C-alpha positions as CSV (number, residue, x, y, z in Angstrom):
1,M,56.8,61.7,264.5
2,Q,60.2,62.1,262.8
3,V,62.0,65.4,263.5
4,I,65.1,67.2,262.2
5,L,67.8,68.3,264.6
6,Q,69.9,71.1,263.3
7,V,73.2,71.6,265.2
8,D,76.1,74.0,264.6
9,F,79.1,75.2,266.6
10,P,82.4,77.0,266.3
11,Y,85.1,74.7,264.8
12,Q,88.7,75.3,263.8
13,G,89.1,72.2,261.6
14,P,90.3,69.9,260.3
15,W,88.1,70.0,257.2
16,G,87.1,67.7,254.4
17,D,88.8,64.4,254.2
18,E,90.9,65.2,257.3
19,M,87.7,65.8,259.2
20,A,86.2,62.6,257.9
21,S,89.3,60.6,259.1
22,A,89.4,62.4,262.5
23,M,85.6,61.9,263.2
24,E,85.2,58.4,261.8
25,E,84.9,56.8,265.3
26,L,82.4,59.4,266.5
27,A,80.4,59.0,263.3
28,G,80.1,55.3,263.9
29,S,79.0,55.8,267.5
30,I,76.2,58.1,266.4
31,N,74.6,55.2,264.5
32,Q,73.9,53.6,267.9
33,E,71.9,56.5,269.4
34,P,68.3,55.8,270.2
35,G,66.0,57.0,267.5
36,F,68.8,58.0,265.2
37,I,68.0,57.6,261.5
38,W,70.6,59.6,259.5
39,K,72.9,62.6,259.6
40,I,74.3,65.0,257.1
41,W,77.6,66.4,258.3
42,T,78.1,70.1,257.6
43,E,81.2,72.3,257.6
44,N,82.1,75.8,256.6
45,P,85.8,76.7,256.8
46,S,85.2,80.3,255.9
47,T,82.9,80.9,258.9
48,Q,84.8,78.3,261.1
49,K,81.6,76.4,261.9
50,A,80.7,72.7,261.7
51,G,77.6,70.7,262.6
52,G,75.0,68.5,261.2
53,I,71.4,67.9,260.2
54,Y,70.0,64.8,261.8
55,L,66.8,62.8,261.4
56,F,65.4,61.3,264.6
57,A,62.4,59.1,265.2
58,S,60.9,61.4,267.9
59,P,61.4,64.8,269.4
60,Q,62.3,63.2,272.7
61,Q,65.1,61.2,271.2
62,A,66.4,64.3,269.3
63,Q,66.4,66.3,272.5
64,A,68.2,63.6,274.5
65,Y,70.9,63.4,271.8
66,L,71.2,67.2,271.6
67,E,71.9,67.3,275.4
68,K,74.4,64.5,275.2
69,H,76.2,66.0,272.1
70,S,76.3,69.5,273.6
71,A,77.9,68.2,276.8
72,R,80.5,66.3,274.8
73,L,81.3,69.3,272.6
74,K,81.6,71.6,275.6
75,S,84.0,69.0,277.3
76,F,86.1,69.4,274.1
77,G,86.3,73.2,274.7
78,V,83.5,74.3,272.3
79,P,82.1,77.4,273.9
80,E,78.6,77.5,272.3
81,V,76.5,74.8,270.7
82,R,73.3,75.8,268.8
83,G,70.7,73.2,268.4
84,E,67.1,73.3,267.2
85,I,64.5,70.7,266.6
86,F,62.0,71.0,263.8
87,A,58.9,68.9,262.8
88,V,59.1,67.4,259.4
89,N,56.3,68.0,256.9
90,N,56.6,64.7,255.1
91,A,54.1,65.5,252.3
92,L,55.9,68.6,251.1
93,S,59.3,67.1,251.7
94,Q,58.5,64.0,249.6
95,L,57.4,66.3,246.8
96,N,60.9,67.6,246.8
97,Q,62.5,64.1,246.7
98,A,63.2,63.7,250.5
99,Q,63.4,60.1,251.5
100,F,62.4,58.9,254.9
101,I,63.3,55.5,256.3
102,T,62.6,53.9,259.6
103,K,65.0,51.8,261.6
């Protein structure tokens, strides 16, 4: 069962293209995570938060990644990482043009 993992945390920047350049290596490594399907990167300079919305193949794989990513962020000095896993309602999501792929 595919699931969404929603993550956000305090972040001071960089933002936009600078963030994309700074995080390119990390972004590439995420593609290798077990069960990872896709990620939407999120950023909000006005609230000083960043994060992402991920699609994983299973709740277990999403949880394992959340634990790994939270530990990594905390090692970078991020004090609080919020993460939550949600089941996906495929039927309703597809009515609203969501596209789901498998890897």
